[in-house]
C-alpha atoms as a printed R data frame, in Angstrom:
    type eleno elety resid chain resno       x       y        z
1   ATOM     1    CA   MET     A     1 -62.051 -23.377  -46.179
2   ATOM     2    CA   PRO     A     2 -59.858 -20.928  -44.232
3   ATOM     3    CA   LEU     A     3 -63.163 -19.411  -42.742
4   ATOM     4    CA   ALA     A     4 -64.525 -22.732  -41.611
5   ATOM     5    CA   ALA     A     5 -60.903 -23.657  -39.831
6   ATOM     6    CA   ALA     A     6 -61.107 -20.332  -38.032
7   ATOM     7    CA   LEU     A     7 -64.768 -21.093  -37.055
8   ATOM     8    CA   ARG     A     8 -63.737 -24.645  -35.670
9   ATOM     9    CA   SER     A     9 -61.038 -23.107  -33.796
10  ATOM    10    CA   ILE     A    10 -63.371 -20.860  -32.001
11  ATOM    11    CA   ALA     A    11 -65.995 -23.434  -31.464
12  ATOM    12    CA   ALA     A    12 -63.787 -26.422  -30.477
13  ATOM    13    CA   PRO     A    13 -63.058 -24.936  -26.543
14  ATOM    14    CA   LEU     A    14 -66.627 -24.708  -26.110
15  ATOM    15    CA   ARG     A    15 -68.095 -27.494  -23.517
16  ATOM    16    CA   PRO     A    16 -70.442 -30.468  -24.710
17  ATOM    17    CA   ARG     A    17 -74.146 -28.928  -25.449
18  ATOM    18    CA   LYS     A    18 -76.698 -30.057  -22.873
19  ATOM    19    CA   GLY     A    19 -80.301 -29.084  -24.062
20  ATOM    20    CA   GLU     A    20 -79.746 -27.960  -27.443
21  ATOM    21    CA   ALA     A    21 -83.098 -26.202  -27.524
22  ATOM    22    CA   THR     A    22 -82.503 -23.898  -24.248
23  ATOM    23    CA   ARG     A    23 -78.960 -23.425  -25.294
24  ATOM    24    CA   ALA     A    24 -79.884 -22.084  -28.698
25  ATOM    25    CA   ALA     A    25 -82.486 -19.791  -27.321
26  ATOM    26    CA   ILE     A    26 -79.926 -18.397  -25.167
27  ATOM    27    CA   VAL     A    27 -77.525 -17.850  -27.888
28  ATOM    28    CA   GLU     A    28 -80.149 -15.994  -29.922
29  ATOM    29    CA   ALA     A    29 -80.792 -13.615  -26.784
30  ATOM    30    CA   ALA     A    30 -77.268 -13.314  -26.525
31  ATOM    31    CA   LEU     A    31 -76.811 -12.303  -29.986
32  ATOM    32    CA   ALA     A    32 -79.599  -9.704  -29.964
33  ATOM    33    CA   LEU     A    33 -77.833  -8.279  -27.101
34  ATOM    34    CA   ALA     A    34 -74.334  -8.323  -28.454
35  ATOM    35    CA   ARG     A    35 -75.671  -6.519  -31.725
36  ATOM    36    CA   ARG     A    36 -77.289  -3.817  -29.794
37  ATOM    37    CA   ASP     A    37 -74.590  -3.299  -26.972
38  ATOM    38    CA   GLY     A    38 -71.789  -5.154  -28.055
39  ATOM    39    CA   LEU     A    39 -70.100  -8.565  -26.879
40  ATOM    40    CA   GLU     A    40 -68.376  -6.938  -23.978
41  ATOM    41    CA   ALA     A    41 -71.727  -5.895  -22.676
42  ATOM    42    CA   LEU     A    42 -72.376  -9.716  -22.617
43  ATOM    43    CA   THR     A    43 -72.822 -11.138  -19.034
44  ATOM    44    CA   ILE     A    44 -74.223 -14.239  -17.297
45  ATOM    45    CA   GLY     A    45 -76.119 -11.741  -15.128
46  ATOM    46    CA   VAL     A    46 -77.598  -9.491  -17.923
47  ATOM    47    CA   LEU     A    47 -78.510 -12.754  -20.188
48  ATOM    48    CA   ALA     A    48 -80.217 -14.114  -17.183
49  ATOM    49    CA   HIS     A    49 -82.502 -11.299  -16.677
50  ATOM    50    CA   GLU     A    50 -82.989 -11.249  -20.521
51  ATOM    51    CA   THR     A    51 -84.168 -15.009  -20.871
52  ATOM    52    CA   GLN     A    52 -86.040 -14.619  -17.473
53  ATOM    53    CA   MET     A    53 -83.489 -17.545  -16.393
54  ATOM    54    CA   SER     A    54 -81.653 -18.009  -13.090
55  ATOM    55    CA   LYS     A    55 -77.792 -17.336  -13.077
56  ATOM    56    CA   SER     A    56 -77.147 -20.874  -12.270
57  ATOM    57    CA   GLY     A    57 -79.418 -21.900  -15.141
58  ATOM    58    CA   VAL     A    58 -77.450 -19.797  -17.861
59  ATOM    59    CA   PHE     A    59 -74.610 -21.090  -16.085
60  ATOM    60    CA   ALA     A    60 -74.937 -24.603  -16.740
61  ATOM    61    CA   HIS     A    61 -74.689 -23.840  -20.592
62  ATOM    62    CA   PHE     A    62 -71.979 -21.692  -20.442
63  ATOM    63    CA   GLY     A    63 -69.483 -21.783  -17.583
64  ATOM    64    CA   SER     A    64 -67.887 -18.453  -18.097
65  ATOM    65    CA   ARG     A    65 -68.784 -15.112  -19.754
66  ATOM    66    CA   GLU     A    66 -65.891 -15.747  -21.986
67  ATOM    67    CA   GLU     A    67 -67.500 -18.988  -23.404
68  ATOM    68    CA   LEU     A    68 -70.729 -17.121  -23.731
69  ATOM    69    CA   GLN     A    69 -68.892 -14.575  -25.835
70  ATOM    70    CA   ARG     A    70 -67.242 -17.074  -28.020
71  ATOM    71    CA   ALA     A    71 -70.626 -19.226  -28.579
72  ATOM    72    CA   VAL     A    72 -72.298 -16.034  -29.641
73  ATOM    73    CA   LEU     A    73 -69.362 -15.031  -32.069
74  ATOM    74    CA   ALA     A    74 -69.162 -18.722  -33.433
75  ATOM    75    CA   ASP     A    75 -72.978 -18.815  -33.983
76  ATOM    76    CA   TYR     A    76 -72.458 -15.322  -35.826
77  ATOM    77    CA   ALA     A    77 -69.996 -16.486  -38.060
78  ATOM    78    CA   GLN     A    78 -71.566 -19.894  -38.898
79  ATOM    79    CA   ARG     A    79 -74.622 -17.861  -40.114
80  ATOM    80    CA   PHE     A    80 -72.212 -15.672  -42.133
81  ATOM    81    CA   VAL     A    81 -70.670 -18.762  -43.850
82  ATOM    82    CA   ASP     A    82 -73.937 -20.318  -44.359
83  ATOM    83    CA   ASP     A    83 -75.650 -17.454  -45.907
84  ATOM    84    CA   VAL     A    84 -72.556 -15.960  -47.913
85  ATOM    85    CA   LEU     A    85 -69.716 -18.565  -48.710
86  ATOM    86    CA   ARG     A    86 -71.857 -21.766  -48.861
87  ATOM    87    CA   PRO     A    87 -74.134 -21.011  -51.682
88  ATOM    88    CA   ALA     A    88 -71.322 -18.631  -53.658
89  ATOM    89    CA   VAL     A    89 -68.992 -21.897  -54.065
90  ATOM    90    CA   ARG     A    90 -71.859 -23.396  -55.999
91  ATOM    91    CA   ALA     A    91 -71.240 -20.739  -58.425
92  ATOM    92    CA   PRO     A    92 -68.578 -21.507  -61.375
93  ATOM    93    CA   ARG     A    93 -64.895 -20.884  -60.535
94  ATOM    94    CA   GLY     A    94 -63.450 -17.892  -61.494
95  ATOM    95    CA   LEU     A    95 -64.949 -14.565  -61.539
96  ATOM    96    CA   PRO     A    96 -68.776 -15.854  -61.295
97  ATOM    97    CA   ARG     A    97 -67.976 -17.247  -57.975
98  ATOM    98    CA   LEU     A    98 -65.872 -14.250  -56.876
99  ATOM    99    CA   ARG     A    99 -68.772 -11.908  -57.927
100 ATOM   100    CA   THR     A   100 -71.326 -14.205  -56.145
101 ATOM   101    CA   ILE     A   101 -69.462 -13.900  -52.999
102 ATOM   102    CA   LEU     A   102 -69.166 -10.158  -52.862
103 ATOM   103    CA   ASP     A   103 -72.811  -9.882  -53.985
104 ATOM   104    CA   ARG     A   104 -74.042 -12.070  -51.167
105 ATOM   105    CA   TRP     A   105 -71.534 -10.215  -48.731
106 ATOM   106    CA   VAL     A   106 -73.064  -6.636  -49.728
107 ATOM   107    CA   ALA     A   107 -76.523  -8.222  -49.341
108 ATOM   108    CA   TRP     A   108 -75.669  -9.567  -45.827
109 ATOM   109    CA   LEU     A   109 -74.344  -6.184  -44.731
110 ATOM   110    CA   ALA     A   110 -77.509  -4.448  -46.066
111 ATOM   111    CA   ARG     A   111 -79.663  -6.537  -43.804
112 ATOM   112    CA   GLU     A   112 -77.078  -6.114  -41.013
113 ATOM   113    CA   VAL     A   113 -77.439  -2.428  -41.277
114 ATOM   114    CA   GLU     A   114 -80.013  -1.774  -38.430
115 ATOM   115    CA   GLN     A   115 -78.386  -4.167  -35.913
116 ATOM   116    CA   GLY     A   116 -74.463  -3.885  -37.039
117 ATOM   117    CA   CYS     A   117 -72.059  -6.499  -38.220
118 ATOM   118    CA   LEU     A   118 -70.893  -8.415  -35.304
119 ATOM   119    CA   MET     A   119 -67.525  -9.193  -36.941
120 ATOM   120    CA   MET     A   120 -67.035  -5.600  -38.171
121 ATOM   121    CA   ALA     A   121 -68.293  -3.951  -35.003
122 ATOM   122    CA   GLY     A   122 -66.537  -6.536  -32.667
123 ATOM   123    CA   ALA     A   123 -63.421  -6.036  -34.679
124 ATOM   124    CA   ALA     A   124 -63.286  -2.407  -34.054
125 ATOM   125    CA   GLU     A   125 -64.623  -3.238  -30.099
126 ATOM   126    CA   TYR     A   126 -61.677  -5.490  -29.702
127 ATOM   127    CA   ASP     A   127 -58.875  -3.953  -32.022
128 ATOM   128    CA   ASP     A   128 -56.759  -2.563  -28.936
129 ATOM   129    CA   ARG     A   129 -58.090  -5.307  -26.161
130 ATOM   130    CA   PRO     A   130 -55.929  -8.324  -26.128
131 ATOM   131    CA   GLY     A   131 -57.099 -11.564  -25.032
132 ATOM   132    CA   PRO     A   132 -59.031 -14.789  -26.559
133 ATOM   133    CA   LEU     A   133 -62.074 -12.581  -28.127
134 ATOM   134    CA   ARG     A   134 -59.741 -10.565  -30.060
135 ATOM   135    CA   ASP     A   135 -57.782 -13.619  -31.198
136 ATOM   136    CA   ALA     A   136 -61.035 -15.425  -32.391
137 ATOM   137    CA   LEU     A   137 -62.184 -11.952  -34.202
138 ATOM   138    CA   VAL     A   138 -58.432 -11.923  -35.566
139 ATOM   139    CA   ALA     A   139 -58.810 -15.440  -36.677
140 ATOM   140    CA   LEU     A   140 -62.576 -14.917  -38.667
141 ATOM   141    CA   VAL     A   141 -61.206 -11.948  -40.437
142 ATOM   142    CA   ALA     A   142 -58.037 -13.557  -41.457
143 ATOM   143    CA   GLY     A   143 -59.985 -16.693  -42.611
144 ATOM   144    CA   TRP     A   144 -62.563 -14.333  -44.419
145 ATOM   145    CA   LYS     A   145 -59.570 -12.630  -46.223
146 ATOM   146    CA   GLY     A   146 -58.049 -16.005  -47.245
147 ATOM   147    CA   GLU     A   147 -61.362 -17.256  -48.909
148 ATOM   148    CA   LEU     A   148 -61.232 -13.818  -50.928
149 ATOM   149    CA   LEU     A   149 -57.819 -14.580  -51.970
150 ATOM   150    CA   GLU     A   150 -58.735 -18.062  -52.826
151 ATOM   151    CA   ALA     A   151 -61.489 -16.815  -55.244
152 ATOM   152    CA   ILE     A   152 -59.213 -14.410  -56.639
153 ATOM   153    CA   ALA     A   153 -56.366 -16.754  -57.562
154 ATOM   154    CA   GLN     A   154 -59.045 -19.090  -58.827
155 ATOM   155    CA   ALA     A   155 -60.364 -16.261  -61.280
156 ATOM   156    CA   ILE     A   156 -56.789 -15.356  -62.323
157 ATOM   157    CA   ASP     A   157 -55.997 -19.041  -63.154
158 ATOM   158    CA   ALA     A   158 -59.213 -19.331  -64.973
159 ATOM   159    CA   GLY     A   159 -57.908 -16.378  -67.035
160 ATOM   160    CA   HIS     A   160 -60.630 -13.878  -66.035
161 ATOM   161    CA   LEU     A   161 -58.380 -11.599  -64.083
162 ATOM   162    CA   ARG     A   162 -55.059 -10.470  -65.199
163 ATOM   163    CA   ARG     A   163 -51.831 -12.518  -64.330
164 ATOM   164    CA   ASP     A   164 -50.340  -9.496  -62.939
165 ATOM   165    CA   THR     A   165 -53.257  -8.901  -60.436
166 ATOM   166    CA   ASP     A   166 -52.190  -8.124  -56.936
167 ATOM   167    CA   ALA     A   167 -54.474 -10.195  -55.082
168 ATOM   168    CA   GLU     A   168 -53.800  -8.963  -51.507
169 ATOM   169    CA   GLN     A   169 -53.901  -5.686  -52.819
170 ATOM   170    CA   LEU     A   170 -57.628  -6.413  -54.349
171 ATOM   171    CA   VAL     A   171 -58.894  -8.072  -50.933
172 ATOM   172    CA   PHE     A   172 -57.385  -4.728  -49.168
173 ATOM   173    CA   GLU     A   173 -59.704  -2.616  -51.354
174 ATOM   174    CA   ILE     A   174 -62.484  -4.647  -51.265
175 ATOM   175    CA   TYR     A   175 -62.363  -5.015  -47.477
176 ATOM   176    CA   GLY     A   176 -61.955  -1.113  -47.578
177 ATOM   177    CA   LEU     A   177 -65.276  -0.858  -49.441
178 ATOM   178    CA   MET     A   178 -67.118  -3.065  -47.213
179 ATOM   179    CA   LEU     A   179 -65.705  -1.090  -44.193
180 ATOM   180    CA   ALA     A   180 -67.068   2.055  -45.742
181 ATOM   181    CA   LEU     A   181 -70.310   0.725  -46.248
182 ATOM   182    CA   HIS     A   182 -70.714  -0.626  -42.746
183 ATOM   183    CA   GLN     A   183 -69.932   3.080  -41.184
184 ATOM   184    CA   ASP     A   184 -71.703   4.986  -43.829
185 ATOM   185    CA   ALA     A   185 -74.979   3.108  -43.370
186 ATOM   186    CA   ARG     A   186 -74.609   2.651  -39.474
187 ATOM   187    CA   LEU     A   187 -72.908   6.060  -38.597
188 ATOM   188    CA   LEU     A   188 -74.093   8.445  -41.309
189 ATOM   189    CA   ARG     A   189 -77.427   6.739  -42.300
190 ATOM   190    CA   SER     A   190 -76.586   7.113  -45.907
191 ATOM   191    CA   ALA     A   191 -79.151   5.939  -48.433
192 ATOM   192    CA   HIS     A   192 -76.691   5.165  -51.023
193 ATOM   193    CA   SER     A   193 -73.991   3.139  -49.294
194 ATOM   194    CA   VAL     A   194 -75.263  -0.069  -50.514
195 ATOM   195    CA   ALA     A   195 -75.483   1.345  -54.217
196 ATOM   196    CA   ARG     A   196 -72.144   3.025  -54.022
197 ATOM   197    CA   THR     A   197 -70.239  -0.037  -52.706
198 ATOM   198    CA   ARG     A   198 -71.793  -2.185  -55.612
199 ATOM   199    CA   VAL     A   199 -70.290   0.759  -58.069
200 ATOM   200    CA   GLY     A   200 -67.006   0.302  -56.260
201 ATOM   201    CA   LEU     A   201 -66.622  -3.399  -56.554
202 ATOM   202    CA   THR     A   202 -67.622  -3.522  -59.884
203 ATOM   203    CA   ARG     A   203 -65.016  -0.818  -61.048
204 ATOM   204    CA   LEU     A   204 -62.323  -2.827  -58.876
205 ATOM   205    CA   LEU     A   205 -63.037  -6.059  -60.831
206 ATOM   206    CA   ALA     A   206 -63.494  -4.372  -63.987
207 ATOM   207    CA   ASP     A   207 -59.948  -2.725  -63.554
208 ATOM   208    CA   ALA     A   208 -58.484  -6.037  -62.665
209 ATOM   209    CA   SER     A   209 -60.348  -8.132  -65.561
210 ATOM   210    CA   ALA     A   210 -58.263  -9.842  -68.112
211 ATOM   211    CA   PRO     A   211 -58.935  -8.382  -71.943
212 ATOM   212    CA   ALA     A   212 -61.585 -10.296  -73.774
213 ATOM   213    CA   ARG     A   213 -59.884 -12.812  -76.151
214 ATOM   214    CA   ARG     A   214 -60.525 -11.989  -79.584
215 ATOM   215    CA   LYS     A   215 -61.638 -15.012  -81.784
216 ATOM   216    CA   PRO     A   216 -59.437 -15.023  -84.940
217 ATOM   217    CA   ALA     A   217 -61.189 -13.422  -88.013
218 ATOM   218    CA   ILE     A   218 -62.209 -16.350  -90.449
219 ATOM   219    CA   ARG     A   219 -60.770 -15.371  -93.676
220 ATOM   220    CA   LYS     A   220 -63.679 -16.054  -96.592
221 ATOM   221    CA   ALA     A   221 -62.323 -17.725  -99.650
222 ATOM   222    CA   ALA     A   222 -61.838 -15.212 -102.699
223 ATOM   223    CA   PRO     A   223 -64.788 -16.197 -105.238
224 ATOM   224    CA   ARG     A   224 -63.425 -18.272 -108.050
225 ATOM   225    CA   ALA     A   225 -63.118 -16.275 -111.317
226 ATOM   226    CA   ALA     A   226 -65.964 -17.247 -113.680
227 ATOM   227    CA   ARG     A   227 -64.580 -19.383 -116.894
228 ATOM   228    CA   GLN     A   228 -64.857 -17.274 -119.833
229 ATOM   229    CA   PRO     A   229 -66.548 -19.061 -122.804
230 ATOM   230    CA   HIS     A   230 -64.089 -20.121 -125.595
C-alpha cells in the first residue's frame, strides 16, 4: 500500500515508546489541539498545560516539538487508513472497491467537518513552509493518491472503466471534489456539501465507466412446418 509505506516513513524516526498508555493519552490531547489550532500551534509547553503534566514529563515521550507533531500526524493518518482504506480493500477489485473507497472517504470527511481533516488542513498550513512536516504531509497525500490510482487501474483492468481512462486526471478531479467538500463544509457551513460531493463523484465514475456488454441475442429456431396429410 503506497499510503502505508508513507505512514511507515513518518513513524520510523520516532523514538521507542515508553509508557504506551500515557503516550497515547498525550497524543490524543495533542490531536485535539492540532484539529482546533493547527499542527504548528503544538508545543511541549502548551501540551503540558493541557494534560496537566510537567514539560519534562511530556519531553520524556517526545524529545522535540517536531517529534510530537510527527507523532500526531502519524496517529491521524493511521486512523484514516484503518477507517477508510482497510475496510475498502475487502470489497471486490474494480469499481466496487473504488466506490467503497470514495464512499468511506466522504463519510470520513463528513464526520471530520466540525474539527477539520488534519491532512487537508495541514496541507494548506504547510504548503509554503519547507521542512520535515511539509515533507511528511507531501508523502501522505502522494501515498493516498497512489492508492486511488491503484484502485482506478484495477477497475480499468476489470473492464469496469474505459481503457482510455486518464487515471491521473480522474484522481485530480476526485481530489478536487474532496477539497471542495472540506472548504464548503468548514468555511461556508454549507448543508449540502456532502450530497453535492456524492453527486459529483457519481458523475465522474459514470463518465469513465465502460459501456455494459450486451449479451448476444439468442435466436429462436423457426418452428417446423406441420406435415400436411397425404
